[in-house]
C-alpha positions in Angstrom: -6.2 -2.8 -33.3 -4.2 -1.0 -35.5 -1.2 1.6 -34.4 -2.1 5.7 -34.8 -0.9 8.4 -32.9 -2.5 9.2 -29.5 -5.8 11.2 -28.8 -3.4 13.6 -26.5 -3.0 16.9 -28.8 0.7 17.6 -29.2 1.5 14.0 -28.1 3.6 12.7 -30.5 4.0 8.8 -29.2 1.9 5.7 -30.9 -1.2 4.2 -29.2 -3.4 1.2 -30.0 -6.2 2.7 -27.7 -7.2 5.6 -27.6 -3.9 7.2 -25.8 -0.9 6.3 -25.4 0.3 4.1 -22.1 1.6 7.6 -20.5 -1.9 9.1 -21.0 -3.5 6.1 -20.5 -2.2 6.0 -17.2 -2.3 9.6 -16.1 -6.0 9.3 -16.0 -8.6 8.2 -13.3 -8.5 4.4 -13.3 -12.8 5.3 -13.6 -12.8 7.1 -16.6 -9.7 4.9 -18.2 -12.1 2.2 -17.8 -14.9 3.5 -18.9 -13.6 4.3 -22.7 -12.4 0.7 -22.9 -15.6 -0.2 -22.2 -17.5 1.9 -24.3 -14.7 0.9 -27.2 -14.7 -2.6 -26.6 -18.7 -2.2 -26.6 -18.9 0.2 -29.9 -17.0 -2.4 -31.5 -18.7 -5.3 -31.0 -22.1 -3.5 -32.1 -23.7 -4.9 -35.2 -26.0 -2.3 -35.8 -24.2 0.7 -38.3 -26.8 3.7 -37.0 -26.5 2.4 -33.0 -22.3 1.8 -34.2 -22.4 5.6 -35.3 -24.0 7.2 -32.6 -21.8 5.0 -30.4 -18.6 6.4 -32.3 -20.0 10.0 -31.7 -20.4 9.4 -27.6 -16.9 7.7 -27.5 -15.5 10.7 -28.9 -17.2 13.7 -26.3 -15.8 11.2 -23.7 -12.6 10.9 -25.0 -12.4 14.6 -25.7 -13.8 15.0 -22.0 -10.7 12.8 -20.7 -8.2 15.0 -22.7 -9.9 18.5 -20.7 -9.2 16.1 -17.8 -5.8 15.9 -18.4 -4.8 19.1 -19.6 -6.2 19.8 -15.9 -4.0 17.6 -14.4 -0.8 19.1 -16.1 -0.3 15.7 -17.8 0.4 17.6 -21.4 3.5 15.7 -22.7 4.4 12.3 -23.8 5.9 11.7 -20.3 2.1 11.9 -18.3 3.5 10.0 -15.2 5.7 11.4 -13.1 9.1 9.6 -12.9 8.3 8.7 -9.4 5.3 6.8 -10.0 7.1 5.1 -13.3 10.3 3.7 -11.2 10.3 3.6 -7.5 14.2 3.7 -5.9 15.2 0.7 -3.9 15.3 2.1 -0.8 11.4 3.4 -1.0 11.2 -0.2 -2.2 12.9 -1.0 0.3 11.5 0.9 3.2 7.6 -0.1 1.7 8.8 -4.1 2.8 10.1 -3.6 5.7 6.5 -1.5 6.5 4.7 -4.5 5.0 6.7 -7.2 7.8 5.8 -7.4 11.6 
């Protein structure tokens, strides 16, 4: 895929899919998976009219995802909080200790 701007308004980051990685990860998993599946399905479609219809639907689904992100507060390229990206060594160690009997 060709890199382009993230679909999230005012996000300066590049995206190879619909959203940049930060905004994609900030979406609810089912919504993110649905967007990817629909995009792949659209790209594989051979009929021009059906493909155009699917492109229009994908645009609507993308706008719905943008609203979901805006309502969740993920407005910048730093969509995922730092705690979700980087756990401290003590948090990771604590998780490992809890997993052991």
